[in-house]
C-alpha positions in Angstrom: 86.4 -10.3 54.6 89.1 -12.8 55.0 90.3 -14.3 51.6 90.7 -18.3 52.5 93.1 -18.4 49.0 95.3 -15.8 50.3 98.0 -17.0 52.1 97.9 -15.0 55.5 94.8 -16.3 56.6 93.1 -16.2 60.2 95.3 -19.6 60.8 98.4 -17.7 60.1 98.5 -15.5 63.2 98.1 -16.2 67.2 95.8 -13.0 67.8 93.2 -10.9 66.3 92.0 -7.9 67.2 89.0 -5.4 65.4 87.0 -2.3 66.8 83.0 -2.8 66.8 82.5 0.9 67.5 80.3 2.5 64.7 80.0 0.3 62.1 79.3 -2.4 64.0 76.5 -0.5 66.1 78.5 -0.2 69.6 78.8 3.0 70.1 81.7 3.3 72.4 85.7 2.5 72.3 85.0 -1.5 71.8 87.3 -3.8 70.5 87.3 -7.5 69.9 90.2 -9.5 70.5 90.2 -12.9 69.7 93.4 -15.5 70.6 94.4 -18.9 69.1 95.9 -20.2 72.9 93.7 -18.3 75.4 96.7 -19.5 78.0 99.0 -16.8 76.7 96.9 -14.1 77.5 96.1 -15.3 81.1 99.3 -15.6 81.4 100.2 -12.1 80.6 98.5 -10.3 82.5 97.0 -12.7 85.6 98.6 -12.1 89.3 97.8 -15.6 90.7 99.7 -16.1 93.7 101.5 -19.5 94.3 98.7 -21.0 96.7 96.2 -20.6 94.2 97.9 -22.2 91.4 96.9 -26.3 90.9 97.5 -28.7 88.0 93.5 -28.6 86.2 94.1 -24.9 85.9 97.9 -24.6 84.6 97.1 -27.7 82.4 93.9 -25.7 80.9 91.4 -28.4 81.5 89.1 -25.9 83.5 88.4 -22.4 83.1 89.0 -20.3 86.0 86.4 -17.9 85.8 88.3 -15.4 88.3 90.4 -14.3 84.9 87.4 -13.6 83.3 84.5 -12.0 85.3 82.5 -9.3 84.6 83.5 -6.1 84.1 81.6 -3.3 86.5 80.8 0.2 85.8 80.1 2.1 82.7 82.6 0.6 80.3 80.4 -2.5 80.3 81.5 -3.8 76.2 80.1 -7.1 76.3 76.8 -6.1 77.2 76.4 -3.6 74.8 78.0 -6.1 72.2 75.3 -9.0 73.4 72.4 -6.5 73.2 73.4 -5.4 69.3 73.8 -9.0 68.4 70.4 -10.2 69.9 68.8 -6.7 68.1 70.6 -7.5 64.8 71.7 -11.1 64.5 73.9 -12.0 61.9 71.7 -11.8 58.9 70.8 -8.4 60.1 74.7 -7.3 60.4 75.3 -8.5 56.7 72.4 -6.4 55.5 73.5 -3.4 57.5 76.6 -3.5 56.0 75.7 -4.5 52.5 73.8 -1.1 52.8 76.1 1.1 53.7 79.0 -0.3 50.9 76.2 0.2 48.4 75.6 4.0 49.6 79.1 4.3 49.2 79.4 3.4 45.8 76.1 5.7 45.3 77.5 8.8 46.5 80.9 7.7 44.4 78.5 7.4 41.2 77.2 11.3 42.0 80.8 12.4 42.1 81.5 11.3 39.0 78.6 12.6 36.9 80.3 15.3 37.6 84.3 15.1 36.9 84.2 18.7 35.9 84.4 19.7 39.8 84.9 16.7 41.5 88.4 15.1 42.1 87.7 11.4 43.8 90.6 10.4 45.7 89.9 7.6 46.9 87.3 4.5 45.4 84.5 3.8 48.0 85.9 1.3 50.4 83.6 0.0 53.2 81.5 2.9 52.8 84.3 5.8 52.7 84.9 8.0 49.8 87.5 11.3 49.6 87.7 13.8 46.7 88.6 17.0 46.2 87.5 20.0 44.1 88.7 21.3 41.2 89.3 24.9 40.2 86.4 26.8 38.6 89.6 28.8 36.8 92.6 26.9 36.6 95.9 29.3 36.2 97.5 29.5 33.3 100.0 26.8 34.9 97.7 24.6 35.5 96.3 24.5 31.7 98.7 22.9 30.5 98.4 19.6 32.3 97.0 16.7 30.3 94.7 15.4 33.0 94.1 17.7 35.6 91.9 15.4 37.4 94.8 13.2 38.3 97.7 15.5 39.2 101.3 13.7 41.2 101.2 14.4 44.9 103.0 17.1 45.6 106.8 16.7 46.8 110.1 18.1 46.2 110.0 16.3 42.8 107.0 18.0 41.2 107.6 21.0 39.0 105.9 24.7 39.7 103.3 24.2 37.5 102.1 20.9 39.3 102.7 22.8 42.6 101.0 25.7 42.0 97.7 23.5 40.9 97.7 21.5 43.9 98.0 24.1 46.3 94.4 25.9 43.8 93.0 22.4 44.4 93.4 22.4 48.3 92.6 25.7 48.9 89.0 25.0 46.7 88.7 22.4 48.3 89.1 23.7 52.0 86.7 26.7 51.2 84.5 23.9 49.7 84.3 22.4 52.8 84.0 25.2 55.5 81.0 26.6 53.5 79.1 22.8 53.5 79.5 22.7 57.3 79.3 26.7 58.0 75.5 25.9 56.9 75.1 23.4 59.6 72.8 21.5 57.2 75.5 18.5 57.0 79.0 18.1 58.5 82.3 16.7 56.7 85.0 15.6 57.9 88.1 16.4 56.1 92.3 15.5 55.9 95.9 16.2 54.6 97.4 13.1 53.2 100.4 13.4 51.2 100.0 17.3 50.6 96.1 17.0 49.5 93.2 18.5 51.7 90.5 16.2 51.0 87.2 16.0 52.0 85.7 12.4 53.1 82.2 11.2 53.0 81.6 8.2 54.8 77.7 6.3 54.7 78.6 4.1 57.8 75.1 5.6 60.1 72.2 3.6 61.1 69.8 6.3 59.2 71.9 6.4 56.2 69.8 6.5 53.1 70.0 7.3 48.9 67.9 10.8 50.2 70.4 11.9 52.5 73.5 11.2 50.0 71.8 12.7 47.6 71.3 15.6 50.1 74.8 16.4 50.9 76.1 15.9 47.4 73.7 18.4 46.5 74.6 20.6 49.4 78.1 20.3 48.2 77.1 21.6 44.6 75.8 24.7 46.0 78.6 25.2 47.7 80.7 25.3 44.7 78.3 28.0 43.2 78.5 30.1 46.4 82.6 30.3 47.0 82.8 30.7 43.3 81.1 33.6 43.5 82.8 35.1 46.1 
C-alpha cells in the first residue's frame, strides 16, 4: 500500500508496474502497467503511417482501439485478470492477502518459540519469513560469541571465529533444508544472501492454512533432530 503521507506517492511518477502473478491469483506471468499519459506509451510502440494519422487521434480526444486490441493466443492475460477480479472482488482480494500476511506472522511466532534452533534472518514481510538453523554443538570458537543468533555477515573484515561460526550455520541450514525436501512432504526454497545460506517459507498459497504451516514447522524440527543424529 502507498502511504499518502510519504513524499514519494503515485503522483510523483509517470508510470507504475507490478506483477499479479501468484499472490493476486493470476498464475501466469502477468504485469499490470499504469501510465499517467497513455499517449506516451502508444507513441513509443505504435507504428502509424502518415495516411492513418488524424487530428482527433493525435489530440487524444478519441481512443484508437487499434493500439489497444485484444491479444490472441494463450497469453491472454487480460482475460485471466478479469476472471480473477470477477471471482474474488476487491474485498475478497484484500481478505486473501491479509490472511497470508497473518499466516507469515504465525509462522514467525513458531520460530521464536525455539530460539536455540532458529535464527530469524528477516521477519515476516508479505507472508515471507527467512531463517537459519543454528549448530547443535557450536565450536569452541563460536562459543565465545555473545549472541550467536545475530552474527555479522561474513566478509573480508570478519574475524576467523565469526567466519567459522557462519560456515557452521550455513552447513547446518543446508543439511536441514535438503532433509525436508528429501522427505517430499513439504518443499522449501533457499537462497544465499551476503554469504548466509537461508531457508525461505512463504504462506502465499490459495490453500494455505495454519495447520500446514504448523506441519512445515514440525517437519523442520524433525529434520533438525534427524540430521543431528547422522
